[in-house]
C-alpha positions as CSV (number, residue, x, y, z in Angstrom):
1,X,-5.5,-6.3,-10.5
2,X,-6.3,-9.6,-9.0
3,X,-8.7,-7.9,-6.5
4,X,-10.1,-5.6,-9.2
5,X,-10.9,-8.5,-11.3
6,X,-12.6,-10.3,-8.6
7,X,-14.7,-7.3,-7.9
8,X,-15.7,-7.1,-11.8
9,X,-16.5,-10.7,-11.6
10,X,-18.6,-10.3,-8.6
11,X,-20.9,-7.6,-10.2
12,X,-21.1,-9.9,-13.2
13,X,-22.3,-12.9,-10.9
14,X,-24.6,-10.6,-9.3
15,X,-26.2,-9.3,-12.3
16,X,-26.6,-13.1,-13.4
17,X,-28.4,-14.1,-10.2
18,X,-30.7,-10.9,-10.8
19,X,-31.3,-12.1,-14.4
20,X,-32.7,-15.5,-13.2
21,X,-34.9,-14.2,-10.4
22,X,-37.8,-13.3,-12.9
23,X,-37.0,-14.5,-16.2
24,X,-38.7,-17.8,-15.5
25,X,-41.5,-16.4,-13.9
26,X,-42.7,-13.6,-16.5
27,X,-42.3,-15.7,-19.5
28,X,-45.2,-17.9,-18.4
29,X,-47.8,-15.2,-18.9
30,X,-47.7,-14.9,-22.4
31,X,-48.0,-18.8,-23.2
32,X,-50.7,-19.4,-20.9
33,X,-53.3,-19.9,-23.6
34,X,-50.7,-22.4,-25.2
35,X,-50.2,-24.3,-22.1
36,X,-54.2,-24.6,-21.0
37,X,-55.0,-25.7,-24.6
38,X,-52.2,-28.3,-24.8
39,X,-52.7,-29.7,-21.1
40,X,-56.4,-29.2,-21.2
41,X,-56.2,-27.4,-18.1
42,X,-59.2,-25.2,-16.3
43,X,-58.9,-21.5,-16.1
44,X,-58.6,-22.2,-12.2
45,X,-55.8,-24.6,-12.7
46,X,-54.1,-22.3,-15.2
47,X,-54.1,-19.2,-12.8
48,X,-52.6,-21.3,-10.0
49,X,-49.5,-21.3,-12.2
50,X,-48.7,-17.8,-11.6
51,X,-49.6,-18.1,-7.7
52,X,-47.4,-21.2,-7.0
53,X,-43.9,-19.4,-7.2
54,X,-45.4,-16.3,-5.1
55,X,-46.3,-19.1,-2.4
56,X,-43.1,-20.8,-2.7
57,X,-41.4,-17.5,-2.1
58,X,-43.3,-17.1,1.0
59,X,-43.3,-20.5,2.5
60,X,-38.9,-20.3,1.8
61,X,-38.0,-16.7,2.6
62,X,-37.9,-17.5,6.6
63,X,-35.9,-20.9,6.3
64,X,-33.4,-19.3,4.0
65,X,-31.4,-17.8,6.7
66,X,-31.0,-20.8,8.6
67,X,-30.2,-22.9,5.6
68,X,-27.4,-20.6,4.7
69,X,-26.0,-20.4,8.1
70,X,-25.2,-24.2,7.8
71,X,-24.0,-24.2,4.4
72,X,-22.9,-20.9,3.7
73,X,-24.1,-18.3,1.4
74,X,-22.0,-19.4,-1.5
75,X,-23.1,-23.1,-1.4
76,X,-26.6,-22.0,-0.6
77,X,-26.5,-19.8,-3.8
78,X,-25.0,-22.6,-6.1
79,X,-27.9,-25.1,-4.5
80,X,-30.8,-22.5,-5.7
81,X,-29.5,-22.5,-9.1
82,X,-29.4,-26.1,-9.2
83,X,-32.9,-26.3,-8.1
84,X,-33.9,-23.8,-10.4
85,X,-32.4,-25.5,-13.4
86,X,-34.3,-28.7,-12.1
87,X,-37.5,-26.9,-12.0
88,X,-37.4,-25.2,-15.1
89,X,-36.7,-28.5,-17.0
90,X,-39.4,-30.6,-15.0
91,X,-41.9,-27.7,-15.5
92,X,-41.4,-27.8,-19.4
93,X,-41.2,-31.5,-20.1
94,X,-42.8,-33.9,-17.7
95,X,-46.6,-33.1,-18.5
96,X,-49.2,-31.8,-16.3
97,X,-48.0,-32.8,-13.0
98,X,-44.3,-32.1,-13.9
99,X,-45.8,-28.5,-14.7
100,X,-46.7,-27.7,-11.1
101,X,-44.1,-29.7,-9.3
102,X,-41.4,-27.9,-11.6
103,X,-43.0,-24.5,-10.8
104,X,-42.7,-25.1,-7.3
105,X,-39.1,-26.2,-7.7
106,X,-38.0,-23.2,-9.4
107,X,-40.1,-20.7,-7.0
108,X,-38.1,-22.5,-4.1
109,X,-34.5,-21.8,-6.2
110,X,-35.6,-18.3,-6.9
111,X,-36.6,-17.6,-3.3
112,X,-33.1,-18.4,-2.0
113,X,-31.8,-15.6,-4.3
114,X,-34.6,-13.4,-3.4
115,X,-33.3,-13.4,0.4
116,X,-29.6,-13.8,0.1
117,X,-28.6,-11.1,-2.3
118,X,-28.8,-8.3,0.0
119,X,-27.1,-10.4,2.5
120,X,-24.4,-11.2,0.2
121,X,-24.0,-7.4,-0.6
122,X,-23.9,-6.3,2.9
123,X,-21.6,-8.8,4.1
124,X,-19.1,-8.5,0.9
125,X,-19.3,-4.8,0.1
126,X,-21.4,-2.8,2.6
127,X,-19.9,0.6,1.5
128,X,-21.4,-0.4,-2.1
129,X,-24.6,-1.4,-1.0
130,X,-26.7,1.3,-2.9
131,X,-24.8,0.6,-6.1
132,X,-24.8,-3.0,-6.0
133,X,-28.6,-2.9,-5.1
134,X,-29.1,-0.9,-8.1
135,X,-27.1,-3.5,-10.2
136,X,-29.2,-6.6,-9.3
137,X,-32.9,-4.8,-9.2
138,X,-32.2,-3.2,-12.6
139,X,-31.2,-6.8,-13.5
140,X,-34.1,-8.5,-12.4
141,X,-36.1,-6.0,-14.3
142,X,-34.0,-6.3,-17.3
143,X,-34.6,-10.1,-18.2
144,X,-38.4,-10.0,-16.5
145,X,-39.0,-7.6,-19.4
146,X,-37.0,-9.6,-22.1
147,X,-38.5,-12.9,-20.8
148,X,-42.2,-11.7,-21.1
149,X,-41.5,-9.9,-24.8
150,X,-39.7,-13.0,-26.4
151,X,-41.5,-16.0,-24.7
152,X,-44.8,-16.2,-26.8
153,X,-42.8,-15.4,-30.3
154,X,-40.1,-17.8,-29.3
155,X,-43.1,-20.6,-28.6
156,X,-44.3,-20.1,-32.2
157,X,-41.4,-21.4,-33.5
158,X,-40.0,-24.0,-31.0
159,X,-43.2,-24.9,-29.0
160,X,-44.1,-23.6,-25.3
161,X,-42.1,-26.3,-23.8
162,X,-38.6,-25.3,-25.3
163,X,-39.8,-21.6,-24.6
164,X,-40.1,-22.3,-20.9
165,X,-37.0,-24.4,-20.9
166,X,-34.7,-21.9,-22.5
167,X,-34.2,-20.0,-19.5
168,X,-32.4,-23.1,-17.7
169,X,-29.7,-21.7,-20.5
170,X,-29.4,-18.7,-18.4
171,X,-29.3,-20.6,-15.0
172,X,-26.2,-22.5,-16.3
173,X,-24.3,-19.3,-17.3
174,X,-25.5,-17.9,-13.7
175,X,-23.9,-21.0,-12.2
176,X,-20.4,-20.6,-14.3
177,X,-20.2,-17.1,-13.2
178,X,-21.0,-18.1,-9.4
179,X,-18.4,-21.1,-9.1
180,X,-15.6,-18.7,-8.0
181,X,-17.8,-17.6,-4.9
182,X,-18.9,-20.8,-3.8
183,X,-16.5,-21.2,-1.0
184,X,-18.0,-17.8,0.6
185,X,-19.5,-17.8,3.9
186,X,-20.3,-14.8,5.8
187,X,-18.8,-14.6,9.4
188,X,-21.5,-15.5,12.1
189,X,-20.9,-14.0,15.5
190,X,-22.4,-14.8,18.4
191,X,-25.9,-12.8,19.2
192,X,-26.2,-12.5,15.4
193,X,-29.9,-13.9,15.7
194,X,-32.4,-11.0,17.0
195,X,-34.9,-12.2,19.1
196,X,-38.4,-11.0,18.7
197,X,-38.0,-9.7,15.2
198,X,-41.5,-10.2,14.5
199,X,-42.3,-7.5,17.1
200,X,-39.5,-5.2,16.2
201,X,-41.4,-2.0,14.9
202,X,-38.6,-1.6,12.2
203,X,-39.1,-5.1,10.9
204,X,-42.8,-4.9,11.2
205,X,-42.9,-1.6,8.9
206,X,-40.6,-3.1,6.4
207,X,-42.4,-6.0,6.1
208,X,-45.7,-4.0,5.6
209,X,-43.8,-1.8,2.8
210,X,-42.7,-5.0,1.0
211,X,-45.8,-6.6,1.2
212,X,-47.9,-3.6,-0.1
213,X,-45.7,-2.6,-2.7
214,X,-45.5,-6.3,-3.8
215,X,-49.4,-6.5,-3.8
216,X,-49.6,-3.3,-6.2
217,X,-46.9,-4.7,-8.5
218,X,-48.8,-8.1,-9.1
219,X,-52.3,-6.7,-9.1
220,X,-51.1,-4.6,-12.1
221,X,-49.2,-7.7,-13.9
222,X,-52.4,-9.7,-13.4
223,X,-54.9,-7.3,-14.6
224,X,-53.8,-4.2,-16.5
225,X,-54.2,-5.5,-19.8
226,X,-57.8,-6.2,-18.8
227,X,-58.3,-2.7,-17.3
228,X,-56.6,-1.1,-20.5
229,X,-59.3,-3.1,-22.6
230,X,-62.3,-1.9,-20.5
231,X,-60.8,1.7,-20.9
232,X,-61.0,1.3,-24.8
233,X,-57.7,0.2,-25.7
234,X,-57.5,-2.6,-28.2
235,X,-55.3,-5.6,-27.6
236,X,-52.1,-4.4,-29.3
237,X,-52.3,-1.1,-27.4
238,X,-53.0,-2.7,-24.2
239,X,-50.0,-5.1,-24.6
240,X,-47.5,-2.0,-25.6
241,X,-48.7,0.0,-22.5
242,X,-48.3,-3.2,-20.6
243,X,-44.5,-3.3,-21.6
244,X,-44.0,0.1,-20.8
245,X,-45.0,-0.4,-17.7
246,X,-42.5,-3.1,-17.0
247,X,-39.6,-1.5,-18.9
248,X,-39.7,1.8,-17.0
249,X,-39.5,-0.3,-14.0
250,X,-35.8,-0.9,-14.9
251,X,-34.3,2.5,-14.9
252,X,-36.3,3.3,-11.8
253,X,-34.7,0.3,-10.1
254,X,-31.4,1.4,-11.0
255,X,-31.6,5.1,-10.1
256,X,-33.5,5.1,-6.8
257,X,-30.7,3.2,-4.7
258,X,-28.0,5.5,-5.8
259,X,-30.0,8.4,-4.8
260,X,-31.5,7.0,-1.9
261,X,-28.3,5.5,-0.7
262,X,-26.6,9.0,-0.3
263,X,-28.1,9.6,3.0
264,X,-29.2,7.1,5.9
265,X,-32.6,8.5,6.2
266,X,-34.7,7.6,3.0
267,X,-37.8,9.2,3.9
268,X,-37.7,11.9,1.5
269,X,-37.6,9.4,-1.2
270,X,-40.8,7.3,0.0
271,X,-42.4,10.7,-0.2
272,X,-41.7,11.4,-3.8
273,X,-42.3,7.6,-4.7
274,X,-45.6,7.6,-2.9
275,X,-46.8,10.9,-4.2
276,X,-46.0,10.1,-7.8
277,X,-47.7,6.6,-7.7
278,X,-50.9,8.1,-6.4
279,X,-50.8,10.6,-9.1
280,X,-50.4,7.7,-11.5
281,X,-53.3,5.6,-9.9
282,X,-55.4,8.6,-10.4
283,X,-54.6,9.0,-13.9
284,X,-55.6,5.6,-14.7
285,X,-58.7,5.6,-12.4
286,X,-60.4,8.7,-13.1
287,X,-59.8,9.6,-16.7
288,X,-61.0,8.3,-20.1
289,X,-58.5,10.1,-22.2
290,X,-56.2,7.5,-23.5
291,X,-53.0,9.6,-23.4
292,X,-53.5,10.6,-19.7
293,X,-53.9,6.9,-18.9
294,X,-51.0,5.9,-20.9
295,X,-49.0,8.5,-18.7
296,X,-50.5,7.0,-15.3
297,X,-49.2,3.7,-16.6
298,X,-46.0,5.0,-17.3
299,X,-45.8,6.6,-13.6
300,X,-47.0,3.2,-12.1
301,X,-44.2,1.4,-13.9
302,X,-41.7,3.7,-12.7
303,X,-42.7,4.2,-9.3
304,X,-43.0,-0.1,-9.1
305,X,-39.4,-0.2,-9.7
306,X,-38.6,2.2,-7.3
307,X,-40.3,0.6,-4.4
308,X,-39.0,-2.7,-4.9
309,X,-35.4,-1.1,-5.0
310,X,-35.7,1.3,-2.0
311,X,-37.5,-1.8,-0.1
312,X,-34.2,-3.9,-1.1
313,X,-32.0,-0.8,0.0
314,X,-33.5,-0.3,3.2
315,X,-33.1,-4.0,4.0
316,X,-29.4,-3.5,4.0
317,X,-29.7,0.4,5.7
318,X,-31.7,-0.8,8.5
319,X,-29.7,-3.9,9.5
320,X,-26.7,-3.7,11.7
321,X,-24.7,-6.4,10.0
322,X,-25.3,-9.0,7.3
323,X,-26.9,-11.6,9.6
324,X,-29.5,-9.5,10.6
325,X,-29.7,-8.3,7.2
326,X,-30.8,-11.9,6.2
327,X,-33.3,-12.0,8.9
328,X,-34.9,-8.8,7.8
329,X,-34.8,-10.1,4.0
330,X,-36.5,-13.3,4.9
331,X,-39.1,-11.7,7.2
332,X,-40.1,-8.9,4.8
333,X,-40.0,-11.1,1.5
334,X,-42.2,-13.8,3.5
335,X,-44.6,-11.1,4.3
336,X,-44.4,-9.2,0.7
337,X,-45.1,-12.5,-1.3
338,X,-48.1,-13.6,1.0
339,X,-49.7,-10.3,0.3
340,X,-48.7,-10.7,-3.6
341,X,-50.2,-14.1,-3.9
342,X,-53.6,-12.6,-2.2
343,X,-53.7,-9.5,-4.2
344,X,-54.6,-10.4,-7.6
345,X,-57.3,-12.9,-6.7
346,X,-58.6,-10.5,-4.2
347,X,-59.0,-7.7,-7.0
348,X,-60.6,-10.2,-9.2
349,X,-63.2,-11.2,-6.2
350,X,-63.9,-7.2,-5.8
351,X,-64.6,-6.9,-9.7
352,X,-66.6,-9.9,-9.6
353,X,-68.6,-8.5,-6.8
354,X,-68.8,-4.8,-8.1
355,X,-68.2,-5.3,-12.1
356,X,-66.4,-1.9,-11.9
357,X,-62.8,-1.7,-12.3
358,X,-63.1,1.9,-10.9
359,X,-63.9,0.9,-7.4
360,X,-61.4,-1.8,-7.5
361,X,-58.8,0.6,-8.8
362,X,-60.0,3.0,-5.6
363,X,-58.9,0.4,-3.5
364,X,-55.4,0.7,-4.8
365,X,-55.3,4.3,-4.1
366,X,-56.5,3.7,-0.2
367,X,-53.7,1.2,-0.2
368,X,-51.4,3.8,-1.0
369,X,-51.9,5.1,2.6
370,X,-50.6,2.3,4.7
371,X,-47.7,2.0,2.1
372,X,-46.5,5.7,2.7
373,X,-46.9,5.1,6.2
374,X,-44.9,1.8,6.6
375,X,-42.3,3.2,4.3
376,X,-42.4,6.4,6.1
377,X,-41.3,4.5,9.3
378,X,-39.2,2.1,7.6
379,X,-37.2,4.7,6.1
380,X,-36.0,6.5,9.4
381,X,-32.2,6.5,10.2
382,X,-32.3,3.6,12.7
383,X,-31.0,-0.1,12.8
384,X,-32.3,-3.5,13.8
385,X,-29.8,-4.5,16.5
386,X,-28.4,-7.9,17.5
387,X,-28.4,-8.5,21.5
388,X,-24.5,-7.9,21.9
389,X,-24.6,-4.6,20.1
390,X,-27.5,-3.2,22.1
391,X,-25.5,-4.3,25.3
């Protein structure tokens, strides 16, 4: 019974880590106009608020494995919670400088969880990797949607500062659930470090897949309401469809690893996701009928959740052990968030040059070709192995 209770507590702890990996970020967008007005920020400075966490993710992702090797995964997750909590409070209450510094700190704290969750799952319950990947990716999506939905209404009652700071409460709850697992430290075996990981074809394909799926998601997050307005949707309808886009990623995140995890080769899942994604993009790009565009948005939202969860699952299924999983996670997420940070800005530049969202959306459709190729090659049943395992 004690062991069963510990497993239940571990699943809850994983869920609360997942809850905290997006809630603090997605709640900022609806508050941008309030923040800009109150702090007298330029549009460029305001836009940079949403880019900072992605840059922090990219910068920290490659360092997380080294830090966790010294501290242990349990203590590193606790540290990430503490940094995150500090960042949320600094961001909310210490003025303009605090807004940017706190956003950096929050991004650093979240980066640890991004990288280490696949590692912890691989090390603790490798036979349950698919199910636990479903749990935490769905948890991420759930509170990302909740945060985006309630931040603005909450700010009308308590102010934007308190609306942003409220997510520190969720961090504290996460710490309480994680305390029993603070002593956790994965066994590090000689030869765990994979030499030449940046030249390894599997790691490269997985990094490209992670990067391109992140780019697509954050381009939609940044520009979908604007695109829908151009397509003739009023602000209310555009907001409703944007919520649908985010919400449909939740069941997709939960279902995809459970289905894909039944086989070591996940290429068939990549084919289905890529095909559906292209269909959704075509419906948004080529049609003016609102119902068709709405269905296209729904399909793209579902596929974005599928892409993230299959990428996280492949970090585990392609790794020969937890240490290799950590290296793959760090490398692929560093690449992913660099592209994610560049994507929305590049999309805006293309629109400024062409004044045509159809051209911009067509570029996203073209991006599906390398996304599919990367996913196909990353999804093959093979492992990134350390030197000892090879020899």
